[in-house]
Structures are given as structure tokens and as C-alpha cells.
C-alpha positions as a Markdown table, in Angstrom:
| # | Residue | x | y | z |
|---|---|---|---|---|
| 1 | Unk | 99.2 | 27.9 | -1.9 |
| 2 | Unk | 101.6 | 25.0 | -1.8 |
| 3 | Unk | 100.5 | 21.4 | -2.3 |
| 4 | Unk | 100.9 | 20.7 | 1.4 |
| 5 | Unk | 98.6 | 23.6 | 2.3 |
| 6 | Unk | 96.0 | 22.5 | -0.2 |
| 7 | Unk | 96.1 | 19.0 | 1.2 |
| 8 | Unk | 95.6 | 20.4 | 4.7 |
| 9 | Unk | 92.6 | 22.4 | 3.6 |
| 10 | Unk | 91.1 | 19.3 | 1.9 |
| 11 | Unk | 91.5 | 17.5 | 5.3 |
| 12 | Unk | 89.4 | 20.2 | 6.9 |
| 13 | Unk | 86.4 | 19.2 | 4.7 |
| 14 | Unk | 86.7 | 15.6 | 6.0 |
| 15 | Unk | 86.2 | 16.8 | 9.5 |
| 16 | Unk | 82.9 | 18.5 | 8.8 |
| 17 | Unk | 80.1 | 16.4 | 10.2 |
| 18 | Unk | 77.6 | 15.0 | 7.7 |
| 19 | Unk | 74.0 | 15.4 | 9.1 |
| 20 | Unk | 72.3 | 13.9 | 6.0 |
| 21 | Unk | 70.2 | 10.8 | 6.2 |
| 22 | Unk | 72.4 | 7.8 | 5.1 |
| 23 | Unk | 69.7 | 6.5 | 2.9 |
| 24 | Unk | 69.6 | 9.7 | 0.7 |
| 25 | Unk | 73.3 | 10.2 | 0.2 |
| 26 | Unk | 74.5 | 10.1 | -3.4 |
| 27 | Unk | 77.7 | 12.1 | -3.1 |
| 28 | Unk | 80.3 | 12.3 | -0.4 |
| 29 | Unk | 80.1 | 15.5 | 1.7 |
| 30 | Unk | 83.8 | 16.4 | 1.5 |
| 31 | Unk | 83.6 | 16.1 | -2.3 |
| 32 | Unk | 80.7 | 18.6 | -2.4 |
| 33 | Unk | 82.5 | 21.0 | -0.1 |
| 34 | Unk | 85.6 | 20.8 | -2.2 |
| 35 | Unk | 83.5 | 21.6 | -5.3 |
| 36 | Unk | 81.8 | 24.6 | -3.6 |
| 37 | Unk | 85.3 | 25.8 | -2.5 |
| 38 | Unk | 86.6 | 25.7 | -6.1 |
| 39 | Unk | 83.5 | 27.4 | -7.3 |
| 40 | Unk | 84.0 | 30.3 | -4.8 |
| 41 | Unk | 87.5 | 30.7 | -6.0 |
| 42 | Unk | 86.1 | 31.1 | -9.5 |
| 43 | Unk | 83.5 | 33.6 | -8.0 |
| 44 | Unk | 80.6 | 31.2 | -8.6 |
| 45 | Unk | 78.0 | 31.9 | -5.9 |
| 46 | Unk | 74.9 | 30.3 | -7.4 |
| 47 | Unk | 74.4 | 26.6 | -7.2 |
| 48 | Unk | 72.9 | 26.3 | -10.6 |
| 49 | Unk | 75.9 | 28.0 | -12.2 |
| 50 | Unk | 78.2 | 25.7 | -10.1 |
| 51 | Unk | 76.4 | 22.6 | -11.4 |
| 52 | Unk | 76.8 | 23.7 | -15.0 |
| 53 | Unk | 80.5 | 24.6 | -14.4 |
| 54 | Unk | 81.1 | 21.2 | -12.8 |
| 55 | Unk | 79.5 | 19.4 | -15.8 |
| 56 | Unk | 81.9 | 21.2 | -18.2 |
| 57 | Unk | 85.0 | 20.2 | -16.1 |
| 58 | Unk | 83.7 | 16.9 | -14.7 |
| 59 | Unk | 86.5 | 14.8 | -16.1 |
| 60 | Unk | 89.0 | 16.9 | -14.3 |
| 61 | Unk | 87.0 | 17.3 | -11.1 |
| 62 | Unk | 85.5 | 14.0 | -10.4 |
| 63 | Unk | 88.5 | 11.9 | -9.3 |
| 64 | Unk | 90.6 | 14.5 | -7.4 |
| 65 | Unk | 87.6 | 15.7 | -5.4 |
| 66 | Unk | 86.5 | 12.2 | -4.5 |
| 67 | Unk | 83.2 | 11.9 | -6.4 |
| 68 | Unk | 82.1 | 8.4 | -7.3 |
| 69 | Unk | 79.2 | 9.0 | -9.8 |
| 70 | Unk | 79.4 | 9.8 | -13.5 |
| 71 | Unk | 77.3 | 13.0 | -13.1 |
| 72 | Unk | 78.0 | 16.0 | -10.8 |
| 73 | Unk | 75.5 | 16.7 | -8.0 |
| 74 | Unk | 72.4 | 18.7 | -8.8 |
| 75 | Unk | 72.2 | 22.3 | -7.6 |
| 76 | Unk | 69.4 | 21.3 | -5.1 |
| 77 | Unk | 71.6 | 18.5 | -3.7 |
| 78 | Unk | 74.5 | 21.0 | -3.1 |
| 79 | Unk | 72.2 | 23.5 | -1.4 |
| 80 | Unk | 70.6 | 20.9 | 0.9 |
| 81 | Unk | 74.1 | 19.5 | 1.8 |
| 82 | Unk | 75.4 | 22.9 | 2.7 |
| 83 | Unk | 72.3 | 23.8 | 4.7 |
| 84 | Unk | 72.8 | 20.8 | 6.9 |
| 85 | Unk | 76.4 | 21.6 | 7.8 |
| 86 | Unk | 77.4 | 23.2 | 11.1 |
| 87 | Unk | 78.9 | 26.7 | 11.0 |
| 88 | Unk | 80.8 | 25.8 | 14.2 |
| 89 | Unk | 82.5 | 22.8 | 12.3 |
| 90 | Unk | 83.5 | 25.1 | 9.5 |
| 91 | Unk | 84.9 | 27.7 | 11.8 |
| 92 | Unk | 86.9 | 25.3 | 13.9 |
| 93 | Unk | 88.3 | 23.6 | 10.8 |
| 94 | Unk | 89.2 | 26.9 | 9.2 |
| 95 | Unk | 91.1 | 28.0 | 12.4 |
| 96 | Unk | 93.0 | 24.8 | 12.5 |
| 97 | Unk | 94.0 | 25.1 | 8.9 |
| 98 | Unk | 95.1 | 28.8 | 9.2 |
| 99 | Unk | 97.1 | 27.9 | 12.3 |
| 100 | Unk | 99.1 | 25.5 | 10.1 |
| 101 | Unk | 99.8 | 27.8 | 7.2 |
| 102 | Unk | 100.3 | 31.1 | 9.0 |
| 103 | Unk | 104.0 | 32.2 | 9.2 |
| 104 | Unk | 105.3 | 32.5 | 12.8 |
| 105 | Unk | 106.0 | 36.2 | 12.6 |
| 106 | Unk | 104.3 | 39.3 | 13.8 |
| 107 | Unk | 101.3 | 40.2 | 11.6 |
| 108 | Unk | 99.0 | 43.2 | 11.3 |
| 109 | Unk | 95.2 | 42.9 | 11.3 |
| 110 | Unk | 92.8 | 45.6 | 10.1 |
| 111 | Unk | 89.3 | 45.7 | 11.6 |
| 112 | Unk | 86.3 | 47.3 | 10.0 |
| 113 | Unk | 82.6 | 46.7 | 9.8 |
| 114 | Unk | 80.5 | 46.7 | 6.6 |
| 115 | Unk | 76.8 | 46.3 | 5.9 |
| 116 | Unk | 75.9 | 43.6 | 3.4 |
| 117 | Unk | 73.6 | 44.7 | 0.7 |
| 118 | Unk | 72.5 | 41.2 | -0.2 |
| 119 | Unk | 72.7 | 39.3 | 3.1 |
| 120 | Unk | 69.6 | 39.6 | 5.3 |
| 121 | Unk | 68.9 | 38.3 | 8.8 |
| 122 | Unk | 65.8 | 36.4 | 9.9 |
| 123 | Unk | 63.9 | 39.8 | 10.3 |
| 124 | Unk | 64.8 | 40.9 | 6.7 |
| 125 | Unk | 67.3 | 43.5 | 7.8 |
| 126 | Unk | 70.8 | 43.9 | 6.3 |
| 127 | Unk | 73.6 | 42.0 | 8.1 |
| 128 | Unk | 76.4 | 44.1 | 9.5 |
| 129 | Unk | 79.6 | 42.1 | 9.9 |
| 130 | Unk | 82.8 | 43.1 | 11.7 |
| 131 | Unk | 85.8 | 41.7 | 9.8 |
| 132 | Unk | 89.4 | 41.1 | 10.9 |
| 133 | Unk | 91.7 | 41.1 | 7.8 |
| 134 | Unk | 95.4 | 40.3 | 7.6 |
| 135 | Unk | 96.8 | 42.4 | 4.7 |
| 136 | Unk | 100.1 | 40.5 | 4.4 |
| 137 | Unk | 98.2 | 37.3 | 3.7 |
| 138 | Unk | 95.0 | 38.7 | 2.1 |
| 139 | Unk | 93.1 | 36.6 | 4.6 |
| 140 | Unk | 90.1 | 37.1 | 6.8 |
| 141 | Unk | 90.8 | 35.6 | 10.2 |
| 142 | Unk | 87.7 | 36.7 | 12.0 |
| 143 | Unk | 84.1 | 37.8 | 11.2 |
| 144 | Unk | 81.3 | 38.5 | 13.7 |
| 145 | Unk | 77.8 | 39.9 | 13.5 |
| 146 | Unk | 77.6 | 43.4 | 15.0 |
| 147 | Unk | 73.8 | 43.6 | 15.2 |
| 148 | Unk | 73.6 | 40.0 | 16.2 |
| 149 | Unk | 75.5 | 40.8 | 19.3 |
| 150 | Unk | 73.3 | 43.9 | 19.8 |
| 151 | Unk | 76.3 | 46.1 | 20.2 |
| 152 | Unk | 78.6 | 48.5 | 18.3 |
| 153 | Unk | 81.8 | 47.8 | 16.4 |
| 154 | Unk | 84.3 | 48.5 | 19.2 |
| 155 | Unk | 82.4 | 46.4 | 21.7 |
| 156 | Unk | 82.0 | 43.6 | 19.3 |
| 157 | Unk | 85.8 | 43.6 | 18.7 |
| 158 | Unk | 86.4 | 43.7 | 22.5 |
| 159 | Unk | 84.0 | 40.8 | 23.0 |
| 160 | Unk | 85.9 | 38.6 | 20.5 |
| 161 | Unk | 89.4 | 39.9 | 21.1 |
| 162 | Unk | 90.7 | 37.2 | 23.4 |
| 163 | Unk | 89.4 | 34.5 | 21.1 |
| 164 | Unk | 91.0 | 36.1 | 18.1 |
| 165 | Unk | 94.4 | 36.4 | 19.7 |
| 166 | Unk | 94.2 | 33.0 | 21.2 |
| 167 | Unk | 93.5 | 31.5 | 17.8 |
| 168 | Unk | 96.1 | 33.6 | 16.0 |
| 169 | Unk | 98.9 | 34.6 | 18.5 |
| 170 | Unk | 101.0 | 36.2 | 15.8 |
| 171 | Unk | 98.6 | 39.1 | 15.4 |
| 172 | Unk | 100.6 | 41.8 | 17.2 |
| 173 | Unk | 99.2 | 45.0 | 15.7 |
| 174 | Unk | 95.5 | 45.9 | 15.2 |
| 175 | Unk | 94.5 | 48.9 | 13.1 |
| 176 | Unk | 91.1 | 50.6 | 12.8 |
| 177 | Unk | 89.4 | 53.9 | 12.0 |
| 178 | Unk | 88.3 | 56.6 | 14.5 |
| 179 | Unk | 85.3 | 54.6 | 15.8 |
| 180 | Unk | 87.8 | 52.3 | 17.6 |
| 181 | Unk | 89.4 | 55.1 | 19.6 |
| 182 | Unk | 87.6 | 54.2 | 22.8 |
| 183 | Unk | 89.0 | 53.6 | 26.3 |
| 184 | Unk | 87.4 | 50.2 | 27.0 |
| 185 | Unk | 88.8 | 48.7 | 23.8 |
| 186 | Unk | 92.2 | 50.3 | 24.3 |
| 187 | Unk | 92.4 | 48.9 | 27.8 |
| 188 | Unk | 91.4 | 45.4 | 26.5 |
| 189 | Unk | 94.1 | 45.6 | 23.8 |
| 190 | Unk | 96.8 | 46.6 | 26.4 |
| 191 | Unk | 95.6 | 43.7 | 28.7 |
| 192 | Unk | 96.3 | 41.4 | 25.7 |
| 193 | Unk | 99.7 | 43.0 | 25.2 |
| 194 | Unk | 98.6 | 43.9 | 21.7 |
| 195 | Unk | 99.8 | 47.0 | 19.8 |
| 196 | Unk | 97.2 | 49.2 | 18.1 |
| 197 | Unk | 97.0 | 52.0 | 15.6 |
| 198 | Unk | 93.8 | 54.1 | 15.5 |
| 199 | Unk | 92.9 | 57.4 | 14.0 |
| 200 | Unk | 91.8 | 60.4 | 15.9 |
| 201 | Unk | 89.7 | 62.9 | 14.0 |
| 202 | Unk | 89.4 | 66.6 | 14.5 |
| 203 | Unk | 85.9 | 66.3 | 16.0 |
| 204 | Unk | 87.4 | 64.4 | 18.9 |
| 205 | Unk | 89.0 | 67.5 | 20.4 |
| 206 | Unk | 89.2 | 66.2 | 24.0 |
| 207 | Unk | 91.1 | 63.1 | 22.9 |
| 208 | Unk | 93.4 | 65.1 | 20.7 |
| 209 | Unk | 94.3 | 67.4 | 23.6 |
| 210 | Unk | 95.0 | 64.5 | 25.9 |
| 211 | Unk | 97.2 | 62.8 | 23.3 |
| 212 | Unk | 99.2 | 65.9 | 22.5 |
| 213 | Unk | 99.9 | 66.5 | 26.1 |
| 214 | Unk | 100.7 | 62.8 | 26.8 |
| 215 | Unk | 103.0 | 62.5 | 23.8 |
| 216 | Unk | 104.5 | 65.9 | 23.9 |
| 217 | Unk | 107.6 | 64.7 | 25.8 |
| 218 | Unk | 107.6 | 61.2 | 24.5 |
| 219 | Unk | 110.6 | 59.5 | 23.0 |
| 220 | Unk | 110.0 | 58.9 | 19.4 |
| 221 | Unk | 111.9 | 56.1 | 17.7 |
| 222 | Unk | 113.1 | 56.6 | 14.1 |
| 223 | Unk | 110.6 | 55.6 | 11.4 |
| 224 | Unk | 110.7 | 52.0 | 10.2 |
| 225 | Unk | 109.9 | 53.0 | 6.6 |
| 226 | Unk | 109.6 | 56.1 | 4.4 |
| 227 | Unk | 107.6 | 56.7 | 1.3 |
| 228 | Unk | 108.0 | 59.5 | -1.3 |
| 229 | Unk | 105.5 | 60.5 | -3.9 |
| 230 | Unk | 106.1 | 59.4 | -7.5 |
| 231 | Unk | 108.1 | 61.5 | -10.0 |
| 232 | Unk | 106.2 | 64.5 | -11.3 |
| 233 | Unk | 104.2 | 65.1 | -8.2 |
| 234 | Unk | 105.1 | 67.4 | -5.2 |
| 235 | Unk | 108.0 | 66.0 | -3.2 |
| 236 | Unk | 106.1 | 65.1 | -0.1 |
| 237 | Unk | 107.7 | 62.5 | 2.1 |
| 238 | Unk | 105.7 | 60.5 | 4.7 |
| 239 | Unk | 107.2 | 58.2 | 7.3 |
| 240 | Unk | 105.6 | 55.4 | 9.3 |
| 241 | Unk | 106.5 | 53.0 | 12.1 |
| 242 | Unk | 107.2 | 55.4 | 14.9 |
| 243 | Unk | 106.1 | 54.3 | 18.4 |
| 244 | Unk | 105.7 | 56.2 | 21.6 |
| 245 | Unk | 106.0 | 54.4 | 25.0 |
| 246 | Unk | 105.4 | 57.2 | 27.5 |
| 247 | Unk | 103.3 | 56.0 | 30.4 |
| 248 | Unk | 100.0 | 58.0 | 30.7 |
| 249 | Unk | 99.2 | 58.6 | 34.4 |
| 250 | Unk | 97.4 | 62.0 | 34.5 |
| 251 | Unk | 93.8 | 62.3 | 35.5 |
| 252 | Unk | 91.6 | 62.7 | 32.4 |
| 253 | Unk | 88.5 | 60.8 | 31.1 |
| 254 | Unk | 90.9 | 58.9 | 28.9 |
| 255 | Unk | 93.4 | 57.8 | 31.5 |
| 256 | Unk | 95.2 | 54.5 | 31.2 |
| 257 | Unk | 96.7 | 53.9 | 34.7 |
| 258 | Unk | 100.1 | 52.2 | 34.7 |
| 259 | Unk | 99.8 | 51.3 | 31.0 |
| 260 | Unk | 101.6 | 52.2 | 27.8 |
| 261 | Unk | 99.9 | 53.9 | 25.0 |
| 262 | Unk | 101.3 | 51.7 | 22.3 |
| 263 | Unk | 100.7 | 53.4 | 18.9 |
| 264 | Unk | 98.4 | 56.3 | 17.9 |
| 265 | Unk | 97.9 | 58.2 | 14.7 |
| 266 | Unk | 96.6 | 61.7 | 15.1 |
| 267 | Unk | 94.7 | 62.8 | 12.0 |
| 268 | Unk | 92.5 | 65.6 | 11.0 |
């Protein structure tokens, strides 16, 4: 990141509300948040380890982060300060920062849900999170609880789709695996004028038949890119970037009246 981008991120920490009692404050909250951020970059996730790391590098960290005391905050102090912060403040600040640093060009976002082996909810069950990840920037721009919404992955994405595209209007292509090949989600994507690339597996025979009929007479544009296997391996070429724009108006369970099927990958 550039110096300007780092400065903008530091300004986000200043906007997080401090809910601590003024009589018990020993360290500024933005300084603590900056320390935690640097620790996460160094893959430090335990507050005791972060405290020891800060003690070793305190001469370099104290001034730039805005600390005023001669000793770094205790691990318990860091934990209590983080526990009192608002997730909504963090989310809003993060969105504002990303909007400043994102390039104004079409971007591709991949969506997938994973179950956390270490994160547990209030009932002690593993947390399943749906994540929207921009490959070009190696950046997560959205993350939502699937089980918290009491729904499945496609419905969770559909529920948060408008908010995601409103916050990041340059996201123009969404990719996902076969679970996202569902009519309500596809209709929502078309309503948002967003391209999509999903995989159709062999066990989805009805959908495959519909797509093959619908795209049988479609006009295919030349591939935008082509890749060839490395030397010494079979010379298999694979192309990507083709898009079909044939309207689908026939009567099937997967009909999209008056819409365009933007981009579909038929797999096995």
C-alpha cells in the first residue's frame, strides 16, 4: 500500500467510537487498533503474544501509533478495548477506506462459504461465513454469517447483493461454484446488471439440458485469453472470456423472461 492509503486506513481507526469509561483510559483507542492491525499483518492473533511483540519493538511503535506511555498496553487492556468496539463502526470505516483505494475499473469477486473450525457462535456451534473475495486485490469486500441468517449460501448472497454492489460499484462479475446455480439468485444478479459465472455439474441434468438448448444457437465472442500447458505436458489449450447474450424466453423451470443469460460455465 502507498503512504496515502496507509494514512487513510489510520484515519478509519480515529472514527471508531470509544465506549470505555474515561476514568479508566490509559491508552488511546486508535493507537490500540493500529497495534492490533499491525499484529494481524504479522499473523499475531493472541493478545499476550501481541503484548510481547510490542515490548520488543516499542521504540519504533510508540510514536507513530500515537501511544503516550512508556510501556505498551497489557494483553487484558487490548482485549477489553476490542470487546467494547462496535462491529458496525469497523464495517462502515472499512467500506469507506476500500472505496478510496479501489481502482475505478471492472473487478471480479468470487463468493464461497467456509465453516470456521475455531470460531463458535453463542450456542457453541461452528460459524459458517459467506465471503466475497476480489482476486485482483487479494481483498475480502464482504463477509456474512450463513447460519446467522438461517438460510443457505445462495440466499445469503442474494440478501446482501444490493448492499455489496452499492458499496463497491466496480464489482461487475461474480463467480461461484455449482451451489449458486439457482434461479432466484440469477434473477437478482440480472436485476443488478451484474455478470456472473457459475458451474453446472453433471448431476444437474435438467439445467444442463436447458443451457445447451438455450446456448445452442448463441453468438459466441472470441475468447479474451488463452492458456497453454507448460512444456513437457500434453499440449492442451484452454480459452476463457467467452460470453453469450442470447435471450432465454422458452418455458422451463429455469426461465428468465426478457433477460440475458450473461455468462455460464458448463462443467462435468
